[in-house]
C-alpha positions in Angstrom: -95.2 97.7 72.6 -92.5 95.2 72.7 -92.8 91.7 74.5 -90.5 90.2 77.0 -90.1 86.9 76.8 -88.2 84.5 79.8 -84.7 83.1 78.2 -86.6 79.5 78.6 -89.2 81.4 76.1 -86.4 82.2 73.7 -84.7 79.0 73.9 -87.5 77.1 72.8 -88.7 79.0 70.4 -85.2 78.6 68.9 -86.0 75.1 69.4 -89.1 74.8 67.3 -89.9 77.3 65.1 -87.6 77.6 62.2 -88.1 81.5 61.7 -86.7 82.3 65.9 -83.0 84.1 65.6 -81.3 85.1 68.4 -79.2 88.4 68.2 -76.9 89.1 71.0 -76.6 92.8 71.0 -74.0 93.3 73.7 -70.2 94.6 72.9 -67.4 92.7 71.6 -65.7 92.6 75.2 -68.8 90.7 76.6 -68.7 88.2 74.1 -65.0 87.7 74.7 -64.3 88.0 78.7 -68.7 86.5 79.1 -69.8 84.2 77.7 -72.1 83.7 74.2 -75.5 81.3 73.9 -74.8 78.1 71.9 -77.4 77.7 69.9 -75.7 74.2 68.4 -78.4 72.2 70.1 -81.3 74.3 68.1 -79.0 74.1 64.7 -78.3 77.7 64.4 -76.5 80.5 64.7 -76.2 83.3 67.1 -75.9 87.0 65.1 -73.7 89.2 67.0 -74.4 92.7 66.3 -73.3 95.5 68.7 -76.0 97.6 69.9 -74.2 100.1 71.7 -70.3 100.1 70.8 -67.5 100.4 73.0 -65.9 102.7 74.7 -68.3 105.7 74.0 -71.4 103.4 74.4 -73.3 105.2 71.6 -75.6 103.3 69.4 -74.3 101.7 66.3 -75.3 103.7 63.6 -75.3 100.5 61.2 -77.5 98.5 64.0 -80.5 98.1 61.7 -78.3 97.5 57.9 -76.1 94.7 60.4 -79.3 92.9 61.0 -80.3 92.8 57.4 -77.3 92.4 56.0 -77.5 89.5 58.9 -80.1 88.1 56.7 -82.7 88.7 59.2 -86.2 89.9 57.7 -89.9 90.5 58.7 -90.7 87.1 58.5 -88.2 86.1 61.0 -89.5 86.0 64.7 -86.5 87.5 66.6 -85.2 87.5 70.1 -82.6 90.0 71.2 -80.5 89.7 74.0 -78.0 91.8 76.2 -76.5 91.4 79.4 -79.6 92.3 81.7 -82.5 93.0 79.1 -82.3 96.7 79.1 -80.1 97.6 75.4 -82.0 94.6 74.0 -84.7 96.4 74.3 -84.1 99.0 72.9 -82.4 97.4 70.1 -86.2 95.1 69.9 -88.0 98.5 69.8 -85.3 99.5 66.6 -85.8 97.0 64.9 -89.7 97.2 65.3 -89.7 100.8 63.8 -87.3 99.6 60.9 -90.2 97.3 59.3 -88.9 93.8 61.6 -92.4 93.1 63.2 -91.7 90.2 64.8 -88.9 91.4 67.8 -88.9 90.6 71.3 -86.5 90.9 74.3 -85.3 88.2 76.4 -85.9 89.7 79.9 -82.8 89.7 82.2 -80.4 88.9 79.4 -77.6 87.0 79.1 -76.6 87.4 82.9 -79.0 88.7 84.7 -79.1 91.2 87.7 -76.6 91.3 90.2 -77.1 88.7 93.5 -76.5 89.8 97.2 -72.6 89.7 96.3 -72.7 91.2 93.3 -72.2 88.3 90.6 -74.6 88.1 87.9 -75.4 85.1 86.3 -77.2 83.7 89.2 -80.0 85.1 89.7 -81.8 85.1 86.6 -81.0 85.5 82.8 -79.9 82.8 80.3 -76.9 81.8 82.6 -79.1 81.2 85.6 -81.8 79.7 83.6 -79.1 76.8 82.7 -79.9 77.1 79.0 -76.3 76.2 76.2 -73.5 78.9 76.5 -69.7 78.8 75.6 -67.3 81.3 75.9 -65.7 82.7 73.0 
């Protein structure tokens, strides 16, 4: 079972755990048009590895290879983030099944659920938690 952690817990781990890494599994379009977590204060690099590839949204067949190419290993504590916490959960499950045991899901993801007006980024998630982020 993959543990859900809040965005604040993931951020704290990134700041304090030298083995903590964040993997953003959203699509290229989301990275470009919505924004990215900014890890500069944690002195870490964000790994951008799509779980699903647009426009077909098929699972990235190179996902595990891409994680390894990014230097991720069983010693790392890997926090996976997507828009709302669904794709990142699937990605964390795949990583654990592939031998990366310290995989976590960032609950509510980068944007979280929509508010009463249908806008994301205001109710829960990385943005609503006012954690550092930037436009690409």
